[in-house]
N, C-alpha and C positions, 0 to 999 in steps of 0.2 A: 515060495520055493530055490531059488537060485541064492536067496540069503539062507537060504539052511542049508541048502546043499553046498556053498561054499563052507558056513559054519562047521558041518560033521567032515569036512574033509583037511581044516584044518585039525581039530581034536583030534584027528587018527598021525597026525604027525607031532602034536606038539602036547597030547592026553590034557587038552583044558576043559573047565564045569562044566557043566552039561548047560546046553538051551537054556534057557529062561523061558515059559510057557507065555506064546505072544495070546491076549484077550484080542482074540476078534471079536465085534461085538456082531447080534443075529444080522441075516444080510435081510428083511424086514426093516427090521430098525435103520439100517444102512441108509435103505429104501427109502423110506419116510421121511429121518431126514434130508432125503437127497434130494428130494421132491419141495420140503420145507422152504429152506433155501431158492431151489427152481422157483416156486412162487413167489418166493420177496421180495428177488431179483427181477422177475416179470412183472409185479404189479409196481414195483417202486421205475419202471420204464415208465408202464402209461401214465403211472405218476408224478413225471418232471417236471419240473417247477418252474425255473426258467429253461424249459428246454424247449425243441423244435416240438411241433403240434403235430401230431397224427392223423391222418384224413385217410375216410371209407368214400366211395364215389358218390354218388348223390340218386337216390334209386329214381328211377324214369317217373316214379308216377305214384304220388305220395297223399293221404288223403289232404280235403280238402281246408287250408287253413281259413281265418278269416279275412272278408277282402279291407278290413278297416286297418291291418295294419298292416305296416312296409318290413317284408324278410328278407331278409338280403341271403342266396345262396351261399353254404359257408359248410363248409367237413364238416364232420363229427369230431371234435378236437379229443388227444389223447391228452390230459390232463392240464395241469395252470400252463400258460402259455405268457409268455411276454412279449406276442403282439395285445394291446389292450387294444385295437378297434375290433379285437375277435370279444372282447367281453360282454355290451351292449347287446347284442345281438340276441332279441328277447325271443325267436326261436326256429330250433334245429330239429328234424326229421332223420333217423335214419333208421335203413332197411328196407323190406317188401312189405305191399298193398297190405290192410288188414286184415286178421283172418277170415276165414266165413262168417264165423260169430259174431264178430262186427258190421256193422250194416254204417257206420260212421263216425268218425272221430273230428272233432273242432277245436279250437285255442283262440284264446283272446290274454294280449297281456300289455299292462301301459305300467310307465315308468318300472318300477326296483321289482320286476318280478321277471325272471326264467322257464322257459316250458324246454323240456325236456324229451321227447318218446321214440323210442326205440320197436321197429317189429319184426321179430326173425319169427319165419314158423307159425306156430299153435299161441305164441305168445305174445303181449302187448306192453308194456311199462311209459308210464307215462310222469312226469314225475313235473312240480312246481313249485319252486322255489322264491320266498320272500322274503326282502331284506336288504339291507342299505349292503353286505358284502358280495352281493353276485352284480354291483357295478365295479367292485374291485379285484378282483379274482374270477376265475375260473372255479369255481367252486361248485357252479349247474353241472357242467359237463363232468368233472371227476368225481361226484357224486353216480351220479347215468353209466359212469362206466365200471365202477367196481360194484356197483348192484346189479348191472347187469352179466360181470364178470362171475361174480360168487356165487349168482341164478343160473348161471348156464353152466356151471362147474357142475350144482350142484343135481341137475338136469339130466349131462349127463351122465356122470357116475350110476344113477338106477338106472339108463338106458343100455346098459350090459347087454349081451350078445346071451341069453338065456338056451339058448340051443348046442353052445361048446359047454364040456364040463366046466364047470367052477367049483375050486372053493367054499366051504359053507362058509366062513366067512364073509364069502360076495354074494350068498345069494341077499334077495331081497327080495321088495315088490316093485311092479314096474316103472310107478309116480310115488316120486316122494310125498310124506304125508304133512299135512299145513306146518304143525309142528316145525318142519325141514326148514321150511321155503323161509318162515318164520324167523328159525331160530338164524340164518342163512339174512338173509335184509340188514337185523340188528348191529352183526359182526360186521356187514359193508358200513352201515354209516358210522358207528360207532370206529372201525379203522379212517371214513373219513374222515373223519372230527382231530381225532389223534395226526392225525397226518399230515391235515392245515394249522392246528397246535405247534404241533412237534417242530415240524416240515420250518412250518415261517421260523418260529423264533430260532432253531439253532441257523441258521443262513447270520441270522441280526447277530449273534454273542458267537461267529465264526470269523466275525471281522473286529482289532481293532477300532476300525476307521465307521466313518453311522453311512456307509456306503449304501448299508442293507437296512438302515431304518426305514425306511416305509415298508417292507414287510412287516417288520412286529405293530408298523400300527394299523395295518392292513388287518390284519388276522384280528385287530378287538372290534373288528364290526359284528353282524355276525345274519345267520340267513335262517330262516321257518322253510318244513318243507312238509306237503303233501306228494303221494307219489300211490299209484297202483296197479299191480301187476294183474294183468287176464291168461286163463289157460283155457283156450277155447276146445284143449279135447275132453274136459270135464270141465269145463262152463265153473272155473274157480276164481273168484276176484279177491284177492289178496291188497285190502287199501296198510300203507305205513303213514303215519301222524307221526310229527316233530311241531313241537309250538302250536299254534294258537290258528291254523288252518282248519278249511272244512272239504266234509266230502259225504256224501248227502247221494240215497240210491233212489229214484222213484222207480216205483212197482203199478203198474193199473191192475184197477181192480171196477168191476163193472158193479156199481149201484143199487140200489133196486128198485130208482124210476130209470133204471136203462140204459142212464148215459157213463159216462167213463171218468171213473176220479183216477185220484194215485196217490198210494202210501208212502208217505216217508220213513226211511230207514236211514239215521243219522251209522256211518259209519268210522267216524274219526273221534279222535280223543282233546277234550281241551284241555291243553297244558299252558293252562292261565292259573293267577292268582286267587280268584274266583271261581277257580271250582274246588270244592272242598279237601277234593281226596287230595291234591297238590298241594291246594296249603297245608294241611296235617305232614304231611312227608318234608316239605320241605320245615315248619316249626319243628321237626321231629328229629333233623340234621346239624337244625341251627339252634336250639335251644337255648332260648336269653336274649336271643338278636332279635332288636327290633326292624325288621328289615322289608315287610310286608307292611306300603301304603297305600291310601286308596286305590284298592285291587290289584296295587303295579309291586314286581319285585325289582329293587332297585330302578323305578322308575320304570319298569321292561313290564309288558299288558302278558310276557310269555315266562312258561320256567325252563324250558329244553330248549335247545334250539342245538344248533352247529355254529361254531368257534368264537365271539363273544370273551375273546382271551381273557378282561377285564374280571370278569365273574369265575372265572380256571384256572391261571396262574395262581401260584403262590404270592405273596405278597412283596419277597423276596428279589421274582423273578418281575414286579412292575417295576418296585423300585431301584432295580437293576437300569431297564428298559428308559424311565424318565431321565435318571443321572448321568445316562451316555447316549442314549440313542434317541432322543427326542421323544418318547412316549412323552404321554402325560401321568400326571400325579397320582397316585395310591388313591382309592376312596377311603377315607376314613372307618367305612361302615365295615368293609370287606378286614372280617376278619379272620373268619376257613372256613374260605374259597376251596372246591368250584362249591358256587348256587344252582348254578345252570346242569342240564344233564342234559345228556344224548342221544339217549336208552329212546325208541321208539317205539308205538303200541301199534302192531300189527292187528286187523278184524280179518277175517274170512269170511266169505259168505258163497252163496248156490248159487250162480247166477239164473234167473229164467224167462223166457222168451216176452220180447215187452219194455224190458225194464232198460235202464238209462241213469250211466253214472257223470254224476257232479265234481268237477274238483274246484276248492278255491281257495283266494287269497280270506286277509278276516274283511279288508273292508265289501268285499260284499255282503257278509254277514249282520256288518254293522249300520246292511239301509236296507235289506229285505230278512224276514226269517224264511226260517230254511222250507218250512210249505209255502210260504211265497214263489222260495227260487223256484221249486220241485216245479209248482201249481202255473208258472209263465212256462216253464219248459215242455209241460201239456198245451198250456196253449199254444203256442206256438207249432209245436213237434204236429195237433190237430189239424195245421193249416198248410203246415209245406209237408206232411206225411208223402205224396201222392208228387213232387215238384223236386222238392229241394231238395230233399233227402238222401233220394236217387239219381240224384243226378249223376255222369259220366262225369269222373272226375279232371277231364280237363275240359270241360263246357263251364261256361259259365251262369249261374244260376237266373233265370227271369227276372227285370224287374217286376216288384209288387203292383199287381194293378185296382187292389183298391183300399184308398184311405185308411188310414187303422184307425179301428175305434175302443173310442177308453174303457176301458174295464175296467171295477174296481176289485178290490180282493178278496170280496166275499163273494165273487164270480166267476174264480178261478175252482179248477177239478180237485181242490184236497179241503181238506178239513181243518182250518185254522185251528190256533192257539192264539191265547197268550202274549202280541206282539211286543218285546223284550228291545227293538231296537232305535237308536239311541238319531242317526241320521237324517228321515224325514221330522222329527221333531226341532232340532235342532236350527234346520232353514225354514221350519212353519208353513209345510204346504202337507195340507194330504197325501194318500199314496193313492194317485189316477196309475195305470198301466193304458202301457201302449202295446200290440202286435206288428207293427210296420219290417222288420231287420229279414236278413234273408237268412242270416246264422243265428245258433241258437245262439251263440257264447256274445255277439254282442245283444240280442237284442235282450240278453241277464242284465246287461251292464249298460244298457238302455233306461233301463226302468231300474237301475237301481242307481243312477245318476237325475234323479227329476224325472223322469215317466216321462205323462201324456204333460209337463207342463215344463214346453221347448224352452222357455227364458232360462231358466232355471240348470237346464242339460248344456245349453250355450255357455252360461257362465260356468257350471263346474268344468266343463271338458276343455275350455282355454283353462285354468288354473292348473298347474305343475303341485304338487302335494307341498315345497316347500315355502312356498307362496299364498297358497290356500286358506289361512289360521284353521288345517287342521280338518278344514271341508273336504280336499278330496287326496286320497292316498292312496298307492301301488296296489294294483289290480288285476289276478290274474284268474284264468278262467278253464277251465279243458271240460269238453262233455264229450260220453262214449254212447251210442247207440248203439243196444244189444239186438238180434235176429233173436 
């Protein structure tokens, strides 16, 4: 306004040319641009690669974790951090006690798995990541924050006060549809992966020296994800699968003989070369390339993952890393990357009374069938329903008063299917289970690694994956019991 007034004053004195029309964008467009820039700046601040980690106060009471793991109290970190002592922490929990629809959550982490749980209001988010990337960077916290930030933004958008007059374009249902939630989840996962690869490699190439070369090597690692978002107010469960992780839902029913049995619902999607759909997708994207051998893609048992820059960067980037920044030489078979995808599959299901959810890494599925996993949790539940399950959070569970009874797979409260697992065959022992552990996650870990064979259990528990000749692998388990 001041500029235009000054111009007209000068025009009256000097009779200049008319003032040209100023192209001013519509206010709504300008607002959208400003919001987009603000959101980008905010996310960048959350994901500061080498900045100080933000922290929230620990909750005074959180769901009781497995007492078999040593869990150090730590803040829920905001983004990557140079404090490498934070990276190995297996479990972090942030937020309030679980909503009324959740009886209790349990978790177990061994070696290269990370579990991150967030609970606020009626929503619970649990993430399990598996892979060598979780020990090289704080990717588990970055992913958890990006998922939570995107989802909370969506829910706040749908919680507009409808008692006040609203423009037509702002009117919508009071709760986001499952499709919108699934879309936000996919955006958050894709954003995390883009940030990992682009930020890491950008930092490396920003210097002519090899100062940041470790970042380039670090981003060649990978991590797979299984995640679950539960909305207690509408009793909807959304399961996110990326890679070869597993999600199972156990649902009780009364059999004809009056006993309780459990139906098994597989909620995850296997992103592996053994999956015909995934194999066909890879072959269609890379015709004529012989890249799948013995059920593996470039010696990897998965087709989708976070990170894994060797199969996502183009050959030029990998060559530069190799020549100037200590990176490995590009695989000669890599011709048309990317070969590894980052889009997760999201499954939504309505939760019924008595349901329970099991999230796990690949190793559990190599030891036990889906039916055995659900059946074992059912056995533990029947034994501990009136004791450990409803125990107050601040009170330790009582010792098991009775010795374990050996259970065969046929005695589990499920309808068994063909057993295609490999580990018990490798160990050359029959499957015989016990129920002596005070938490269901430790109960599953015990029976996955030897069961009733105490000598085998002890041997496997002493072997780290790198020295076990393939007999043990990283193991992460999360279990949620619903009202």
